N, C-alpha and C positions, 0 to 999 in steps of 0.2 A: 505494502500501499503506497507506505512512503521510503520511498528508495534511498533516497539522500537531503542532507541538510547542509544548506550553504551560508553562512552569516558572518557575523561579528560575535566571538567569543566573550560571554558577558562573565561567566560564571569556571571555575576552573577548579578540581580535584581528584586528586588520583581514584576516586572510583567515577566521578561523575562530570558533568560539562554542561552547562546551559549556553545554547547557541540563538542568539536574535537573532528572526528571519521575519524583517520587515516589520518588524513592530508585535512579532509572536513571538516569546521564548520558551525553546525546546529543552526540555529537561533528558540529556541520554545517558545512560549508562556507561561506561568505558571500561576496557583493561588496561592495567599498568603498563603493557606496551603502547597504544593509542597514547596514551596519557604522556610516555616518552614521548612520543614523534609529535606531540601536537606544534604547529608554527609559535615562533614568539610574538607573531602579528595579532591582533585583532580579527583579520577575516580567516573562517576556516571552514573548511571542505569535510563532512565525514560521509561514510557509506553508513544507510543504517538497515537495521531490521525490528520491525516490530512485533511485539509478542504478546497474544491475545491471553491471558486468561477471564476463570469468573470470576475474579476480582478486581484485576488491573490490567493495562496497556501499559506496557512500557516498549520504550523505545532505547535502542542499542544503539551507539556508535560506532566504529571500527576507520579506521585510518587509510587502509586501506581494502577495497575489492576482497583481496585475497583472503585475510583475514575474516569477513564478513562472510566469504564461502567457509571457510574450517568451521566459524561458529555456528553455522547453520548445518554442515553435517551433522557435527556434532552431536545439537538437540535432536537430531533425528534419531538418536541412538536409546534404547527405550531404556531409563533409566537416570539420563543425562538432561538436566534443564538448563535453562538457560544461566543460572544462577553458576554451575556447576561450570560450565563453557566458558562464561566470562573467566572462573578462576582458572581454569587450563590456559585462555586464553592470557590471560596476566603471567603463571608462570613460565610459559615455554613462546616462542616467537610462533610463527604461524608454519615455518618452515622446520621448527622441531618438531612440528606438534607431526606433519604431514613425513618427515621422517621416522618418527617413534612408532605412531601405525605404518608405515611401507616395512620396516625392518621390525614389523613384530615387537617391540621395544615394551613389554609387561609393565617393568620396575620403573621407566621412566614414566609410564601414562599414571600408571599407581601410585608414584609421588607427589600428585597432587591431591591436595587435600578434598574429601569426599568422596573422593572413587577409590573402591577397592579392588579386590583382584579380580572377583566376577563383571565386574564393571567394565574392568581395563580390559580385559579379553571380550567381552563384547564390543566396545570399542573398535578392537580389530578385525574383528568377526566381521562385523557389519560395515565398517568403514574402508578396509584397504584397498579390495578393488574400485570403490568411488574414487580414494584418493589419486591411484595410480593413474584413473583414466582422468578425471576432474585436472588434474593437475599437470596431465603428460608427464609425470615423474620420472626420471631414467630408469631403470630395474639392474644398473650398473653397479651399483653399490651392491644391494639384495645380491647380484650375481657374481660378484667379486668376492665377497666371503665364503661363497659356494663352491667357487673355484679352489681359492687356499683351503679349504674344508676336504675338498677331492685330491687335491695334490698331496695335503700332511696324511690324508687317510692310506696315501699310496707306496707315501715315505714309511707310514708305521709297518705296511704287510709287508714292505722289503724287508723290513729291519725283525719281522719276526712275529707280531703281534697279533694275536685273534682280532677277527676285523667285528665281532660286535661289543667290545669292550674297546674297542677303539674309537669306534663311531659312538657308542655314548659320551666318552671324555672329550671326543675331539666336541661334540653340541654343547656340551656344559663349557668348556672351553671357550666355544664363540659367541655363547649367553653373555659371558661376563667381560671377555674384549669384543667385541662385533668388528673392530677394525684390524685386528688381529695378525702379522704377516706369517706366512706359510714355516716361514721357522720359528718364530714364538709360540704358535700350536704347536710343532711337534715338540720342542723346548718344555713348555709346560705340560705336556704327554708325558714325555720321557720320565717326569718328574712323579709324575703319579703312577704309572705302570708298573 
């Protein structure tokens, strides 16, 4: 309904702003990322999302369309309301949220206040494909870790370790160290085997 607000910044706090548009002041709830990106001058453009509930009509403001899209995707997940989605957008940048979902980083998503293990997993299950499609993300970082995993497993096979045992161990190592090189994976695996 209201997709963008352009006007004069009247009030500003870390959680909300008031934008005067031709004499009408709009209260917009914002994330900390939007707050820190607000321009110094009075003129401001914020992309908005109107959340309508029985008891309230709440306008959320975002500095970029990307942040708004991430917010909209987050609130589409069962169990994630606008306040949790805003907290998530405050805790991480849009890019960090996208990467956490694309790489299935449950721990990072769960680190946001108000999100438990089940909700974090639901966010990943519901949004992974949408994030990859919507933002046309390269799956290079994801496939790179798979390539490293395959190379490490091959090396461990050559060294005479059982495939099942090494596979579990390498998967655990990659959970903790997403960007680990092949050498690092092998070294950590050898310490544990």
